[in-house]
C-alpha positions in Angstrom: -31.6 -175.1 -127.1 -31.6 -175.9 -130.8 -29.7 -178.7 -132.6 -26.4 -178.1 -134.5 -28.3 -177.6 -137.7 -31.3 -175.5 -136.5 -30.5 -172.6 -134.3 -32.9 -171.6 -131.6 -34.7 -168.2 -132.1 -34.4 -167.5 -128.4 -30.7 -168.1 -128.5 -30.3 -166.1 -131.7 -32.1 -163.1 -130.2 -29.9 -163.3 -127.1 -26.7 -163.6 -129.2 -25.9 -167.1 -128.1 -25.6 -168.9 -131.4 -23.5 -172.0 -131.6 -22.8 -171.2 -135.3 -21.3 -167.8 -134.4 -19.1 -169.4 -131.8 -17.8 -172.0 -134.2 -17.2 -169.4 -136.9 -15.3 -167.1 -134.4 -13.1 -170.0 -133.2 -12.3 -171.1 -136.8 -11.3 -167.5 -137.6 -9.1 -167.2 -134.6 -7.4 -170.5 -135.5 -6.8 -169.4 -139.1 -5.5 -166.0 -138.0 -3.2 -167.5 -135.3 -1.8 -170.1 -137.7 -1.0 -167.3 -140.1 0.6 -165.2 -137.4 2.6 -168.0 -135.8 3.6 -170.2 -138.7 4.3 -168.0 -141.7 7.8 -166.7 -141.5 9.2 -167.9 -144.8 12.3 -166.0 -145.9 12.0 -163.9 -149.0 14.5 -162.5 -151.5 14.8 -158.9 -152.7 13.6 -160.1 -156.1 10.5 -161.7 -154.6 9.8 -158.5 -152.7 10.2 -156.4 -155.9 7.8 -158.6 -157.8 5.1 -158.4 -155.1 5.8 -154.7 -154.6 5.2 -154.0 -158.3 2.0 -156.2 -158.2 0.7 -153.9 -155.4 1.5 -150.9 -157.5 -0.3 -152.4 -160.4 -3.4 -152.9 -158.2 -3.3 -149.2 -157.3 -2.4 -147.8 -160.7 -5.5 -145.5 -160.5 -3.8 -143.6 -157.6 -0.8 -141.9 -159.2 0.3 -140.0 -156.1 0.5 -143.3 -154.2 2.4 -145.0 -157.0 4.9 -142.1 -157.0 5.4 -142.5 -153.2 5.9 -146.3 -153.6 8.0 -146.0 -156.8 11.1 -147.2 -154.9 11.2 -150.8 -153.7 12.2 -150.8 -150.1 15.4 -152.4 -149.0 15.3 -155.3 -146.6 17.0 -154.6 -143.3 17.2 -156.9 -140.3 15.4 -159.9 -141.7 11.7 -158.9 -142.1 12.1 -155.2 -141.8 11.6 -153.1 -144.9 13.0 -149.5 -145.2 11.2 -147.3 -147.7 12.8 -144.1 -148.7 10.2 -141.3 -149.2 10.9 -138.0 -151.0 8.6 -135.6 -149.2 6.0 -135.3 -146.4 3.0 -135.5 -148.8 4.3 -138.9 -150.0 4.9 -139.9 -146.4 1.2 -139.2 -145.6 0.1 -141.3 -148.6 2.2 -144.2 -147.4 0.9 -143.8 -143.9 -2.7 -144.1 -145.0 -2.1 -147.2 -147.1 0.5 -148.8 -144.8 -1.8 -151.3 -143.0 -3.2 -152.6 -146.2 0.2 -152.8 -147.8 1.8 -154.6 -144.9 -1.1 -157.1 -144.7 -0.9 -157.7 -148.4 2.9 -158.3 -148.3 2.6 -160.6 -145.3 0.0 -162.7 -147.1 1.8 -162.7 -150.5 5.3 -163.4 -149.2 4.0 -165.7 -146.4 5.9 -163.9 -143.7 4.0 -162.5 -140.7 7.0 -160.6 -139.4 7.1 -158.0 -142.2 7.2 -154.4 -141.0 7.6 -151.2 -143.1 9.4 -148.1 -141.8 9.8 -145.0 -143.8 12.7 -142.7 -144.1 12.0 -139.1 -145.1 14.8 -137.6 -147.1 16.0 -136.4 -150.4 15.9 -139.2 -153.0 19.0 -139.1 -155.1 18.4 -138.7 -158.7 20.6 -137.9 -161.7 21.4 -134.3 -162.1 19.7 -132.8 -165.1 22.0 -131.7 -167.9 21.2 -128.4 -169.6 24.1 -127.0 -171.5 25.4 -128.4 -174.8 28.9 -128.9 -173.4 27.5 -130.9 -170.4 25.5 -133.0 -172.8 28.7 -133.7 -174.9 30.7 -134.6 -171.8 27.9 -137.1 -170.7 27.8 -138.6 -174.2 31.6 -138.9 -174.3 31.6 -140.8 -171.0 29.1 -143.2 -172.4 30.9 -143.6 -175.8 34.5 -142.4 -176.0 34.5 -142.9 -179.8 32.4 -139.9 -180.1 35.4 -137.7 -179.4 36.9 -138.9 -182.7 33.7 -137.8 -184.6 33.9 -134.4 -182.9 37.4 -134.0 -184.1 36.8 -135.3 -187.6 33.9 -133.0 -188.2 35.4 -130.1 -186.3 32.3 -129.8 -184.0 32.4 -126.9 -181.5 29.6 -125.7 -179.2 31.0 -122.3 -178.4 29.1 -119.3 -179.9 
């Protein structure tokens, strides 16, 4: 059998290398330390920062960025709930999920992070089409606009 610095060719051909065993053990130790010891709490703000960093890393994938456009809400400690708009987006998230979870665990130093998705309609503001609807929206934002409408005798009826 060879020394610690010079592996034996016979051992190497049979797969019994001391170097491989030492490397495997060190990897197990590093991984187990990460799994067992990293449960640092994180805030929604920290999550949002790291979530957006992940999106920036994947900016060349617009469909994935659209699926991940909503930052998930933190539920039950380390559980993240991501709302998805449709089944196509859900498939995109399913494919990237292992990489995303691993990245978040490493970046937020919390091995307990899990992501679940919720398929449903994502609420968005209703589109305003008519002039009177636009005026009503603007009046809600700025009530002084009503005075201008009266002063200049503005009317949207045909």
